[in-house]
C-alpha positions in Angstrom: -16.8 -47.2 14.0 -16.6 -45.8 17.6 -17.7 -42.4 16.2 -21.0 -43.9 15.1 -21.8 -45.0 18.7 -20.9 -41.5 20.0 -23.1 -39.9 17.4 -26.0 -42.2 18.3 -25.6 -41.3 21.9 -25.7 -37.6 21.0 -28.8 -38.0 18.9 -30.5 -40.5 21.3 -32.6 -37.9 23.1 -34.2 -36.6 19.9 -34.6 -40.1 18.5 -36.3 -41.4 21.7 -38.7 -38.5 21.7 -39.6 -39.1 18.1 -40.2 -42.8 18.8 -42.6 -42.1 21.7 -45.6 -41.2 19.5 -46.8 -41.8 16.0 -47.6 -39.1 13.4 -49.7 -39.7 10.3 -48.0 -37.5 7.7 -50.4 -34.9 6.2 -49.2 -35.9 2.7 -50.9 -39.3 3.3 -54.2 -37.4 3.6 -53.5 -34.9 0.8 -52.0 -37.2 -1.9 -48.5 -38.2 -2.9 -46.0 -35.4 -2.4 -48.5 -33.2 -0.6 -47.3 -31.3 2.5 -49.9 -29.2 4.3 -48.9 -25.5 4.7 -49.0 -26.0 8.5 -46.4 -28.8 8.3 -43.9 -26.8 6.2 -40.7 -25.1 7.3 -41.1 -21.4 6.6 -37.6 -20.3 5.7 -36.0 -16.9 5.4 -32.8 -16.7 3.3 -30.5 -14.0 4.8 -27.8 -13.2 2.2 -28.5 -13.7 -1.5 -25.1 -13.6 -3.2 -23.8 -16.2 -5.7 -23.5 -19.0 -3.1 -27.1 -18.6 -2.1 -28.1 -18.7 -5.8 -26.2 -22.0 -6.3 -28.1 -23.6 -3.4 -31.6 -22.1 -3.7 -32.9 -24.4 -6.4 -32.9 -27.5 -4.2 -34.6 -25.7 -1.4 -37.4 -24.3 -3.7 -37.9 -27.8 -5.0 -38.5 -29.3 -1.5 -42.2 -29.8 -0.7 -41.3 -29.5 3.0 -40.0 -25.9 2.7 -41.6 -22.6 1.9 -39.2 -19.7 1.3 -41.2 -16.7 2.7 -38.6 -14.0 2.9 -35.2 -13.0 1.5 -32.8 -10.5 2.8 -29.6 -8.8 1.5 -27.9 -5.5 2.1 -27.2 -5.2 -1.7 -30.5 -4.5 -3.4 -29.5 -4.5 -7.0 -26.4 -6.6 -7.0 -23.3 -4.9 -8.5 -19.7 -6.4 -8.4 -20.4 -10.0 -7.7 -17.7 -12.5 -8.9 -18.1 -16.1 -10.1 -15.9 -19.1 -11.0 -16.9 -19.4 -14.7 -18.4 -17.2 -17.3 -22.2 -16.9 -17.0 -22.2 -19.7 -14.5 -24.6 -18.0 -12.0 -26.8 -16.6 -14.8 -27.2 -20.1 -16.2 -28.0 -21.5 -12.8 -30.8 -19.0 -12.4 -32.1 -19.8 -15.9 -32.2 -23.5 -15.0 -34.0 -22.9 -11.7 -36.7 -20.6 -13.1 -36.8 -22.4 -16.5 -36.2 -19.2 -18.5 -33.3 -20.0 -21.0 -32.9 -16.3 -22.0 -33.2 -14.7 -18.6 -31.2 -11.4 -18.6 -29.6 -12.3 -21.9 -28.3 -8.8 -22.6 -27.6 -7.7 -19.0 -24.0 -7.3 -18.0 -22.5 -8.3 -14.7 -22.9 -11.3 -12.4 -26.4 -11.4 -10.9 -27.1 -11.4 -7.2 -28.6 -9.4 -4.4 -32.0 -8.8 -3.0 -34.0 -8.1 -6.1 -32.6 -11.1 -7.9 -33.3 -13.3 -4.9 -36.9 -12.2 -4.7 -37.3 -12.7 -8.5 -36.0 -16.2 -8.4 -38.2 -17.3 -5.5 -41.4 -15.6 -6.8 -40.9 -16.8 -10.4 -40.2 -20.4 -9.4 -43.3 -20.6 -7.1 -45.5 -18.9 -9.7 -44.5 -21.3 -12.4 -44.9 -24.3 -10.1 -48.2 -23.3 -8.6 -49.8 -21.0 -11.2 -49.9 -18.0 -8.9 -50.9 -14.7 -10.6 -47.9 -12.6 -11.8 -49.0 -9.7 -9.6 -49.2 -11.8 -6.4 -47.3 -10.4 -3.4 -44.8 -13.2 -3.3 -42.0 -13.5 -0.7 -41.1 -10.6 1.5 -37.9 -8.7 0.9 -35.7 -7.0 3.5 -32.4 -5.1 3.5 -31.9 -5.4 7.3 -32.1 -8.9 8.9 -33.2 -7.3 12.2 -36.3 -6.0 10.6 -37.0 -9.3 9.0 -36.7 -11.1 12.3 -39.0 -8.6 13.9 -41.7 -8.5 11.2 -41.9 -12.1 9.9 -43.6 -13.7 12.8 -44.3 -16.9 10.9 -40.7 -17.7 10.0 -39.5 -20.9 11.7 -36.0 -21.1 10.2 -33.3 -18.9 8.7 -30.5 -19.8 6.4 -27.4 -17.5 6.8 -25.2 -17.0 3.7 -23.8 -13.5 4.5 -20.1 -12.6 4.7 -18.3 -14.4 7.5 -18.1 -11.6 10.0 -21.9 -11.3 10.2 -22.7 -15.0 10.7 -22.6 -14.9 14.5 -24.9 -11.9 15.2 -27.6 -13.1 12.7 -27.5 -16.7 14.0 -27.7 -15.7 17.6 -30.5 -13.3 17.0 -32.5 -16.0 15.2 -31.8 -18.6 17.9 -33.0 -16.2 20.6 -36.3 -15.9 18.8 -36.7 -19.6 18.8 -35.9 -20.3 15.2 -34.0 -23.2 13.6 -30.8 -21.9 12.0 -28.6 -23.0 9.1 -25.2 -21.3 8.7 -22.6 -21.6 6.0 -18.9 -21.9 6.7 -17.5 -20.7 9.0 -19.9 -20.6 11.9 -18.1 -17.4 12.8 -14.7 -16.0 12.0 -13.7 -15.4 15.6 -13.1 -18.2 18.2 -15.3 -16.6 20.9 -18.1 -15.7 18.4 -18.3 -19.3 17.2 -18.5 -20.5 20.8 -21.3 -17.9 21.4 -23.3 -19.3 18.5 -22.9 -22.8 19.9 -24.0 -21.7 23.4 -27.0 -19.9 21.9 -28.0 -23.1 20.1 -27.6 -25.0 23.3 -29.7 -22.5 25.3 -32.4 -22.4 22.6 -32.5 -26.2 22.3 -33.3 -25.8 18.6 -32.2 -28.1 15.8 -29.4 -26.4 13.8 -27.3 -27.3 10.8 -23.7 -26.3 9.7 -23.8 -26.4 5.9 -20.3 -27.7 5.1 -20.8 -30.7 7.4 -21.3 -34.2 6.0 -21.7 -37.7 7.2 -18.3 -38.4 5.6 -19.1 -40.7 2.7 -16.0 -39.5 0.9 -13.8 -40.1 3.9 -15.3 -43.4 5.1 -13.3 -45.8 3.0 -9.9 -44.2 4.1 -11.0 -44.3 7.7 -12.0 -48.0 7.4 -8.6 -48.8 6.0 -7.0 -47.0 8.9 -9.3 -48.9 11.3 -8.2 -52.2 9.7 -4.5 -51.4 10.4 -3.6 -50.7 6.8 -1.0 -48.0 7.7 -0.4 -48.9 11.3 -1.0 -46.1 13.9 -2.3 -42.9 12.3 0.2 -40.0 13.0 -0.5 -37.3 10.5 -3.2 -36.0 8.1 -2.2 -33.6 5.3 -4.9 -31.7 3.5 -4.2 -29.3 0.6 -6.5 -27.0 -1.4 -6.1 -25.0 -4.6 -7.8 -22.1 -2.9 -7.8 -19.1 -2.8 -9.7 -18.5 -6.0 -10.3 -14.8 -5.1 -7.9 -11.9 -5.0 -5.7 -11.8 -1.9 -4.9 -8.0 -1.6 -1.6 -7.4 0.1 -2.4 -3.8 1.0 -5.4 -1.8 2.2 -7.3 0.2 -0.4 -6.0 3.7 -0.8 -8.8 5.2 -2.9 -12.4 5.8 -1.7 -14.9 5.1 -4.5 -18.6 5.9 -3.9 -20.9 3.4 -2.4 -23.0 1.8 -5.3 -26.7 2.7 -5.4 -28.8 0.2 -3.5 -25.9 -1.0 -1.3 -26.1 -0.4 2.5 -22.4 -0.2 3.4 -23.0 0.5 7.1 -25.2 -2.5 7.4 -22.8 -4.7 5.4 -20.1 -3.7 8.0 -22.4 -4.9 10.7 -20.4 -5.6 13.9 -17.2 -4.2 12.3 -15.9 -0.7 12.9 -16.4 2.0 10.3 -14.1 2.2 7.3 -14.4 3.7 3.8 -16.3 1.6 1.3 -14.3 -0.3 -1.3 -15.3 -3.1 -3.6 -12.1 -5.0 -2.6 -13.8 -5.8 0.7 -17.2 -7.0 -0.6 -18.8 -10.0 -2.2 -16.4 -12.8 -2.9 -13.4 -10.7 -1.9 -14.4 -10.6 1.8 -12.9 -14.1 2.3 -9.4 -12.7 2.1 -9.6 -10.2 5.0 -9.1 -11.1 8.6 -11.9 -8.7 9.6 -14.5 -10.1 7.2 -13.5 -13.6 6.2 -11.8 -16.8 7.4 -9.4 -17.5 4.5 -9.0 -20.7 2.5 -9.0 -23.0 5.5 -12.5 -21.7 6.6 -13.8 -21.7 3.1 -12.8 -25.3 2.3 -11.3 -27.0 5.4 -14.7 -27.5 7.0 -15.8 -29.6 4.1 -12.9 -32.0 4.1 -12.1 -32.1 7.8 -15.5 -32.1 9.5 -15.9 -35.9 9.1 -12.3 -36.4 10.3 -13.0 -34.5 13.5 -16.2 -36.5 14.1 -14.8 -39.9 13.3 -11.6 -39.5 15.2 -13.4 -37.7 18.1 -10.9 -34.8 18.0 -11.2 -32.2 20.7 -9.9 -28.7 20.2 -6.2 -28.5 19.2 -3.5 -28.3 21.8 -1.5 -26.0 19.6 -1.7 -24.3 16.2 1.2 -22.8 14.2 1.5 -21.6 10.7 3.9 -20.4 7.9 2.4 -17.6 5.9 3.8 -16.3 2.6 4.7 -12.6 2.4 4.8 -9.9 -0.2 7.7 -7.5 -0.9 7.6 -3.9 -2.3 10.1 -1.1 -3.1 10.1 2.4 -1.6 12.9 4.9 -2.2 14.9 2.3 -4.0 14.8 0.1 -0.9 13.2 -3.4 -0.9 11.1 -4.3 2.1 8.5 -6.8 3.3 5.0 -5.5 3.6 3.8 -5.8 7.2 0.4 -7.3 6.9 -2.0 -8.1 9.8 -5.1 -7.3 7.8 -5.3 -9.8 5.0 -4.7 -13.5 4.7 -1.5 -14.6 2.8 -1.6 -15.7 -0.8 -0.3 -19.1 0.5 0.3 -20.8 3.8 0.7 -24.0 5.8 -0.9 -24.6 9.2 -0.1 -27.3 11.7 -2.7 -28.3 14.3 -1.7 -30.7 17.1 -4.4 -32.8 18.8 -4.2 -34.8 22.0 -4.7 -38.5 22.5 -8.2 -39.8 23.3 -9.1 -43.3 24.5 -7.1 -45.8 22.5 -6.1 -43.2 19.8 -2.8 -41.5 20.2 -2.3 -37.9 19.5 -1.9 -36.7 15.9 -1.1 -33.7 13.7 -3.3 -32.2 11.0 -1.5 -30.1 8.3 -3.3 -27.7 6.1 -1.8 -26.2 2.8 -3.3 -23.6 0.4 -2.2 -21.2 -2.3 -0.6 -23.9 -4.4 1.5 -25.4 -1.6 1.5 -29.1 -1.2 3.3 -31.5 1.2 6.5 -33.2 0.0 6.0 -36.0 -2.4 6.1 -39.3 -0.4 9.0 -41.6 -1.1 6.5 -44.3 -2.2 5.2 -42.0 -5.0 8.7 -40.9 -6.0 9.7 -44.5 -6.5 6.8 -44.9 -9.0 7.6 -41.5 -10.6 4.3 -40.0 -9.5 3.3 -36.6 -8.2 0.8 -35.4 -5.8 -2.5 -34.0 -7.2 -3.3 -30.3 -7.0 -5.7 -31.0 -4.2 -5.7 -34.0 -1.9 -5.6 -35.6 1.5 -2.7 -37.8 2.8 -3.0 -40.1 5.8 0.4 -41.0 7.3 0.8 -43.9 9.7 3.9 -45.5 11.2 3.8 -48.3 8.6 2.3 -46.7 5.5 0.4 -43.9 3.8 -3.0 -43.5 2.1 -3.6 -40.9 -0.6 -7.0 -39.6 -1.7 -8.7 -36.6 -3.2 -9.3 -33.4 -1.3 -12.0 -35.1 0.8 -10.2 -38.4 0.7 -12.2 -39.6 -2.3 -10.9 -42.8 -3.9 -8.2 -43.5 -1.3 -5.2 -45.6 -2.3 -2.5 -47.1 -0.2 0.8 -46.2 -1.7 2.7 -47.8 -3.4 0.2 -49.7 -5.6 1.6 -53.1 -4.5 0.4 -52.4 -0.9 -3.0 -51.5 -2.2 -3.3 -54.7 -4.2 -2.2 -56.7 -1.1 -4.8 -54.9 1.0 -7.5 -55.7 -1.5 -6.5 -59.4 -1.6 -6.4 -59.7 2.2 -9.9 -58.2 2.6 -11.4 -59.8 -0.5 -12.0 -56.4 -2.1 -12.4 -56.6 -5.9 -10.5 -54.3 -8.2 -12.6 -51.2 -8.8 -14.4 -51.1 -12.1 -13.4 -48.3 -14.5 -15.7 -45.3 -14.1 -18.5 -45.2 -16.7 -19.6 -41.9 -18.3 -22.9 -40.9 -16.8 -25.7 -40.0 -19.2 -27.4 -36.8 -18.1 -31.1 -36.6 -18.6 -33.7 -33.9 -18.1 -34.1 -35.0 -14.5 -30.5 -33.8 -13.9 -31.4 -30.3 -14.9 -34.4 -29.9 -12.6 -33.7 -28.5 -9.1 -34.0 -31.0 -6.3 -33.0 -31.0 -2.6 -29.4 -32.0 -1.9 -28.3 -34.6 0.7 -27.4 -31.8 3.1 -30.7 -30.1 2.5 -32.5 -33.3 3.4 -30.5 -33.5 6.6 -31.6 -30.2 8.0 -35.1 -30.5 6.7 -35.6 -33.8 8.5 -34.1 -32.3 11.7 -36.1 -29.1 11.6 -39.3 -31.2 11.1 -38.7 -33.0 14.4 -36.4 -35.8 13.3 -33.0 -36.6 14.9 -30.5 -33.8 15.1 -28.5 -33.5 11.9 -24.9 -34.6 11.5 -24.1 -30.9 11.2 -25.7 -29.8 14.5 -23.9 -26.8 16.0 -23.3 -28.6 19.2 -20.7 -30.8 17.4 -18.8 -27.8 15.9 -16.6 -26.4 18.7 -13.4 -28.4 18.1 -13.2 -27.6 14.4 -14.3 -24.0 14.9 -11.6 -23.5 17.5 -9.0 -25.0 15.1 -9.9 -23.1 12.0 -10.2 -19.7 13.8 -7.0 -20.2 15.7 -5.2 -20.9 12.4 -6.3 -17.4 11.3 -4.9 -15.9 14.6 -1.6 -17.6 14.1 -1.4 -16.4 10.5 -2.3 -12.9 11.5 0.6 -12.9 14.0 3.0 -13.9 11.4 3.0 -17.6 12.1 3.3 -17.7 15.9 2.8 -21.0 17.6 -0.2 -20.8 19.9 -0.7 -23.0 22.9 -4.5 -23.4 23.4 -6.3 -23.9 26.7 -9.7 -24.9 25.4 -11.4 -25.1 28.8 -10.4 -21.5 29.6 -10.7 -20.4 26.0 -7.3 -18.6 26.0 -3.9 -18.7 24.4 -1.4 -19.3 27.2 1.9 -18.4 25.6 1.2 -15.4 23.4 -0.9 -12.9 25.4 -1.6 -10.5 22.5 -3.2 -13.4 20.6 -6.2 -13.3 23.0 -7.4 -10.0 21.7 -7.8 -11.6 18.3 -10.2 -14.3 19.7 -12.9 -11.6 19.3 -13.1 -8.2 17.6 -13.6 -4.6 18.4 -17.3 -4.1 18.0 -19.4 -1.3 16.5 -21.5 0.1 19.4 -24.7 -1.8 19.6 -23.3 -5.0 17.9 -21.5 -6.6 20.8 -21.8 -10.3 21.1 
């Protein structure tokens, strides 16, 4: 596809440099699987909540990475949330191979002490280090970590969204490789500042929700083959949010839990009283601290779409947020809310034409909202799934899973005709996969291998920050539109400003705590 050529052009500099000389890997000299300490990525994990725990096993299992430091503002971990009972606890048990770990301890594990325990226990069991060995370093303040840990070559940022930018920029300025989870930042101008810092540092970087688009590739190939004519619209819907969306600001002021640095958690944000409704998983629902459902999930599904279709920043973004009503003095009223994301919304992003591709619209839905059922499905008495992606062309439609998995031209008769025309056999029924002991052992994921290879001098990853500006603009502008009650925003990407709603430009950044300006 054309996007592959563009990607190769983007990566050609690094690839050419890598091809100009030959390296004999140290593992060849040290035996199979051996990586000399001097050849390893020394990684600091900044943020050790539930998402970090879900992902740490594969990193620890990589022979190319040494986790040397962990950092979290919550030392003891109180108030974490999870998607299933004991899910996180069982993940930890699997990683460190201790089936009864914290069997009688209440609460969802997370935080600094748990992070250090996981890393130290795993390495001790794998390498036979003494139980009293120093192990990885532990810090509450990432600034102290960056100052003290001179041997760290890379950082992985899994903190709440509002602190992604300051941490990433600080690490890039120190010459480190950087991995950031979604979003890159929850403000338009902050995300652009991260990208520019990566450009200035000329360091390999990786945006974790990015992928090469294996799930989306088949649908894009169908579109390239003319299966639905000219692509006009893409509809993507998510079952998120899976966290509470608080319609009002907290009124009570509970004490800050022991071991929790509330001021440092606020980071660049202005002072406000502590409340658990803001922290841990809950942060995603607040404009100040999170990016909403579209930032949480839209990067996964839409990143390959942006790359393959070569989308630039949107020309316009508009939205339809849900609202909440209350009663005061026997009068019903709508709560005015510019502080938390709605329980449900739709977003429309309009993109301009590029080369031979005409302009198109991307529609996002969350909170249980889905697009209207297409006529083709109604004729077959079918419904849309709870999550999915729908490609609409001027002669047909393709329906797939949330990331366009298993795409099908609708109705079924058109899909059968497409298979016949392209000599594609009918898909075999899925076979149940037998899970063995190897499936329980931690191992690096595909996206871990992408950044590991890039950080060790290989080609830049498919999630390099320099590819991220269009999708970051789109996702963060969606939040601005929602915050303004659904206003349609006309976007001048070159000038980085909204041209039709002047008050929207103040929301492209934030009011900073002194000393935290970006």
